[in-house]
C-alpha positions, -999 to 999 in steps of 0.1 A, spaced: 784 -357 286 763 -384 276 763 -422 290 778 -447 272 760 -477 258 740 -497 283 752 -527 296 740 -557 278 717 -585 290 733 -619 293 722 -646 275 699 -667 291 711 -703 304 745 -699 292 775 -718 310 811 -716 306 832 -751 300 862 -739 317 871 -744 355 887 -759 382 863 -782 404 868 -789 444 845 -815 455 826 -811 487 806 -841 498 777 -840 524 755 -873 530 732 -872 501 744 -846 474 776 -834 462 784 -798 456 814 -780 442 835 -752 443 848 -739 413 872 -713 411 886 -706 375 897 -674 353 872 -647 350 859 -625 321 849 -587 321 818 -569 309 821 -539 290 824 -506 315 790 -494 328 778 -461 318 793 -434 336 792 -396 331 829 -382 329 824 -353 351 862 -340 354 862 -326 319 824 -317 307 814 -282 306 776 -276 298 767 -245 277 733 -232 280 706 -215 259 687 -186 254 659 -207 237 651 -233 261 660 -249 296 693 -269 291 693 -303 314 722 -317 333 728 -350 347 750 -352 381 755 -385 397 744 -386 434 773 -375 460 794 -371 433 809 -334 415 792 -317 392 804 -306 356 810 -274 351 775 -258 341 787 -223 326 769 -192 323 774 -184 284 755 -197 254 779 -209 225 780 -181 206 793 -160 233 815 -183 247 835 -181 215 831 -141 222 845 -111 242 827 -97 271 831 -67 287 826 -61 326 807 -96 328 786 -102 359 773 -137 371 744 -141 396 731 -177 402 697 -187 416 684 -221 427 658 -239 443 670 -223 476 678 -188 462 707 -170 455 739 -188 452 771 -172 467 809 -185 460 815 -189 496 790 -220 497 803 -249 509 783 -272 482 777 -246 453 807 -225 442 807 -201 416 839 -194 398 853 -161 389 838 -168 351 803 -177 363 806 -212 362 786 -234 385 800 -264 403 787 -286 432 813 -309 451 789 -334 465 756 -336 448 727 -344 471 690 -351 458 680 -319 475 700 -299 453 684 -309 422 660 -283 400 658 -254 383 689 -229 382 691 -197 366 720 -178 354 711 -140 355 743 -124 331 751 -88 322 778 -78 304 787 -55 275 801 -67 238 822 -37 232 834 -8 255 809 16 237 779 -4 236 750 -6 263 748 -33 291 732 -64 277 712 -86 298 707 -128 296 689 -153 316 702 -190 311 678 -217 326 691 -252 337 674 -279 351 700 -302 368 689 -339 381 707 -358 404 711 -395 390 721 -427 401 736 -461 387 703 -489 385 704 -515 410 710 -543 390 711 -578 396 715 -616 380 682 -636 391 688 -675 388 664 -705 384 680 -741 388 663 -772 394 675 -803 413 667 -841 417 652 -841 453 646 -867 482 609 -869 489 593 -833 494 589 -839 532 627 -849 537 650 -833 560 677 -838 535 662 -812 512 663 -788 535 700 -795 547 707 -797 508 692 -759 504 713 -746 535 742 -762 522 739 -747 484 733 -711 495 764 -714 517 785 -721 491 770 -697 465 775 -673 488 810 -679 498 818 -683 459 810 -644 455 822 -629 486 856 -621 474 835 -601 448 813 -579 474 785 -597 462 759 -617 481 731 -644 470 696 -643 486 676 -674 479 640 -659 464 621 -693 464 627 -730 471 601 -752 462 596 -794 458 572 -805 435 565 -842 420 573 -840 383 556 -864 360 584 -875 332 581 -879 297 573 -917 291 588 -923 328 573 -923 362 572 -892 392 602 -879 402 608 -854 429 628 -822 419 637 -791 442 631 -755 419 653 -730 433 653 -692 425 681 -670 435 695 -636 430 729 -623 432 736 -588 437 765 -561 443 768 -554 478 772 -512 487 807 -506 494 799 -493 528 783 -529 530 807 -553 513 839 -572 536 863 -553 508 854 -518 499 867 -509 467 873 -475 450 894 -491 421 878 -487 386 883 -525 382 860 -528 411 828 -513 396 798 -531 403 788 -544 367 823 -559 363 822 -577 398 786 -592 389 798 -603 357 823 -624 375 800 -638 401 777 -647 373 807 -663 357 818 -685 387 780 -694 395 776 -708 361 811 -728 364 795 -741 397 767 -754 381 785 -765 348 808 -783 369 783 -804 388 774 -819 353 809 -828 343 820 -845 379 787 -864 380 790 -875 344 827 -893 352 810 -907 380 813 -949 381 788 -950 411 751 -947 411 742 -909 410 735 -892 444 698 -887 455 702 -848 451 719 -838 421 716 -810 397 693 -815 366 717 -803 334 702 -779 315 680 -763 337 699 -730 350 684 -700 336 694 -664 341 679 -630 338 694 -596 342 671 -572 358 676 -536 361 656 -517 392 658 -480 405 655 -471 439 623 -452 452 620 -416 440 645 -423 406 636 -438 374 647 -443 336 632 -423 308 648 -424 272 624 -399 261 630 -377 286 664 -383 292 681 -390 261 716 -379 271 711 -404 298 690 -435 290 708 -459 313 701 -433 340 681 -441 368 671 -402 371 654 -384 401 614 -385 391 604 -348 383 574 -329 400 542 -347 390 558 -377 390 567 -407 415 585 -438 419 573 -457 453 593 -489 450 621 -501 428 603 -500 396 619 -487 365 603 -458 358 587 -426 374 546 -429 375 527 -400 373 513 -376 402 497 -345 395 501 -337 430 536 -342 437 556 -308 433 590 -320 442 619 -335 433 626 -374 440 591 -382 451 588 -415 467 550 -415 472 519 -397 457 498 -374 480 
């Protein structure tokens, strides 16, 4: 039930040399829509729930991680020793944050062998669960009692995205051509990643006059934009296929965008006529891989070593008000998943 290795950070400013260019000309600038082959990142982490069985301990509470809105692993009401032993007339009784759990419950099920299973785990189900086990080791011996505690946490995949920065030689900073260019650039970038259920958001656009080394002043546009995966319910082509995991779609989107900027350099380099007024400055594309957790969730490799890259619901005594990666201390917070410190 452990998470696999975290996704690697992509190197800053790396570009691809492969692809096909399709030029689009508009007034004073050239943009090219690139379509080429796609490479894939390794699989993102995901706990495999179908075959995982969690065994308890009589010495300490066992931590269990369940992806939000997914089926849980089987939480067994036995210790490792008892799992391999005979038990005569065993009886199991589970108690959770809401009290006694009955097998007829639609959200939580207790099997005939005492395993606890959640079919659709919700935030509010996070908490301490206790199984009370009664059994006889043999027919002749007296009844033995055992309490096994588990802390069951909801977790989510991080909200991760790529942040790009790029610079363009520009028209004078008060020129309407710069505004037209910005809109056209965003349209093309958005169209480029649309089929991957990704979206491009402009974070910042600024025009500055730059003094060049051993040269005069020139106008430059500084763009900062993000590329993120759409939620499946928002995306134009929701996908349940394994190959449609958000990390893979983001990897493909990243490569298309890198190739798009690289092709601008290659095509402009083959031009015989003078450069257009607005054009991409070679080598200025930079990229950063950013992880964020949703409010009420955070990463903590010390507290959750078996789920180090998971955004785990904040425990009582902590909260996360925004999209940071860590739960913050809050002594007055008594619930799981706190988004405010009251």
